[in-house]
C-alpha positions as CSV (number, residue, x, y, z in Angstrom):
1,M,122.7,43.9,87.7
2,P,125.2,44.1,84.8
3,D,126.2,41.0,82.9
4,T,129.6,39.7,84.1
5,P,131.9,39.1,81.0
6,T,132.4,35.5,80.4
7,P,136.0,34.3,79.4
8,Q,136.3,32.6,76.1
9,T,139.0,30.2,75.0
10,G,140.9,30.3,71.8
11,Q,144.1,28.9,70.0
12,C,146.3,29.2,67.1
13,H,145.8,26.9,64.0
14,C,148.0,24.2,65.1
15,G,147.0,24.3,68.9
16,T,150.3,25.1,70.2
17,V,149.2,28.5,71.6
18,R,146.0,28.3,73.8
19,F,144.5,31.3,75.6
20,S,141.6,32.5,77.6
21,V,140.2,36.0,77.1
22,T,137.6,38.2,78.7
23,L,136.4,40.6,75.9
24,T,135.6,44.1,77.2
25,D,132.1,44.1,75.6
26,G,131.8,40.8,74.1
27,L,131.9,40.7,70.3
28,N,130.4,44.2,70.2
29,T,133.9,45.7,69.8
30,I,134.8,43.8,66.5
31,R,136.6,45.7,63.8
32,R,139.1,45.7,61.0
33,C,141.7,48.4,60.4
34,T,143.1,50.0,57.1
35,C,146.7,50.5,58.3
36,S,149.4,48.9,56.2
37,Y,149.9,45.9,58.6
38,C,146.3,45.2,59.3
39,R,145.3,45.6,55.6
40,M,147.7,42.7,54.7
41,R,146.8,40.6,57.7
42,G,143.0,41.0,57.2
43,A,142.0,39.9,60.6
44,V,138.8,40.8,62.5
45,V,139.5,41.7,66.1
46,A,137.7,42.3,69.4
47,M,139.0,44.1,72.4
48,A,140.1,42.9,75.7
49,A,141.5,44.9,78.7
50,M,145.2,44.5,79.9
51,G,145.0,41.5,81.9
52,G,142.1,40.2,80.1
53,I,144.0,37.6,78.1
54,Q,145.8,34.7,79.7
55,I,148.1,32.4,77.8
56,L,147.2,28.9,79.0
57,Q,149.8,27.1,76.9
58,G,152.6,27.8,74.5
59,E,153.7,31.1,75.7
60,D,157.2,30.1,74.6
61,A,156.0,29.6,71.1
62,L,154.6,33.1,70.8
63,T,156.8,35.5,68.7
64,S,156.1,39.3,68.2
65,Y,156.4,41.9,65.5
66,R,156.5,45.7,66.0
67,F,156.7,48.3,63.2
68,H,156.5,52.0,62.6
69,T,156.5,53.6,66.1
70,G,156.9,50.2,67.8
71,A,154.1,50.8,70.3
72,A,151.9,48.1,69.2
73,Q,153.1,44.5,69.7
74,H,151.6,41.8,67.4
75,F,151.8,38.3,68.6
76,F,151.9,35.1,66.6
77,C,152.5,31.4,67.0
78,S,156.0,30.6,65.9
79,R,154.9,27.2,64.4
80,C,151.8,27.8,62.4
81,G,152.2,31.6,61.8
82,I,148.7,32.5,63.0
83,Y,148.3,36.0,64.5
84,T,146.5,35.7,67.9
85,H,146.4,39.2,69.4
86,H,148.2,42.5,69.8
87,Q,148.6,45.3,72.2
88,R,147.0,48.3,70.7
89,R,149.0,51.4,69.7
90,S,146.1,53.9,70.3
91,D,145.2,52.5,73.8
92,Q,148.0,50.4,75.3
93,S,145.6,49.2,78.0
94,L,143.8,47.2,75.5
95,Y,144.6,44.1,73.4
96,A,143.0,43.2,70.1
97,V,142.2,39.5,69.8
98,N,141.8,37.7,66.5
99,V,138.2,36.5,66.6
100,A,139.1,33.7,64.2
101,C,141.1,32.2,67.0
102,L,138.2,32.2,69.4
103,D,136.6,28.7,69.8
104,G,133.3,28.5,68.0
105,V,133.6,31.9,66.4
106,S,134.4,32.8,62.6
107,P,134.9,36.3,61.1
108,F,132.1,35.3,58.7
109,D,129.5,35.2,61.6
110,F,129.2,39.0,61.3
111,P,127.2,40.5,58.6
112,E,128.8,43.9,59.1
113,I,132.3,44.8,60.4
114,P,133.2,48.4,61.1
115,V,136.6,49.3,59.5
116,T,138.8,51.8,61.4
117,D,140.8,54.4,59.5
118,G,144.3,53.2,60.5
119,I,146.1,54.9,57.7
120,N,145.2,58.2,59.4
121,H,146.0,57.0,62.9
122,P,144.9,59.5,65.6
123,N,148.5,59.3,67.2
124,D,149.9,60.5,63.7
125,S,147.1,62.9,62.7
126,G,146.2,64.3,66.0
127,K,142.6,64.0,64.9
128,P,139.9,61.7,66.5
129,A,139.7,58.1,65.4
130,R,137.3,57.7,62.5
131,Q,135.5,54.8,60.8
132,A,136.8,54.3,57.2
133,G,133.8,52.1,56.1
134,T,132.0,48.9,56.7
135,L,132.9,45.4,55.6
136,R,129.9,43.3,54.6
137,F,129.5,39.6,54.3
138,I,126.6,38.3,52.2
139,S,126.3,34.6,52.4
140,A,125.5,32.9,49.1
141,A,123.4,30.2,50.9
């Protein structure tokens, strides 16, 4: 019998926005991206299906940002400024969730994180998505 995904909880830095999310394949979908926006934001994300994220509190405090084609919608807490999640451009049936907002999870928990080539986005290039590289965390401890 396949494992049933378990919802996880998360929040922004100040706790105004709280949410529950069921990741499509747990933390196996983690990634970063090289597009202009993700490069500056620096978040590690994991995927959730449409309807897989529920805002439990603070929906009125969420603000959003769109750029370039306007297809992706990035959500932030308007009080502390923390990016919580976004609706993806390449697959609008998926949300990407900031793993640093998940309770008990840190982006430094992962020794390797695949980095997607967002500079050459498949919707712009007409080519398949490709991995640009791998981000590695080597603990000094």
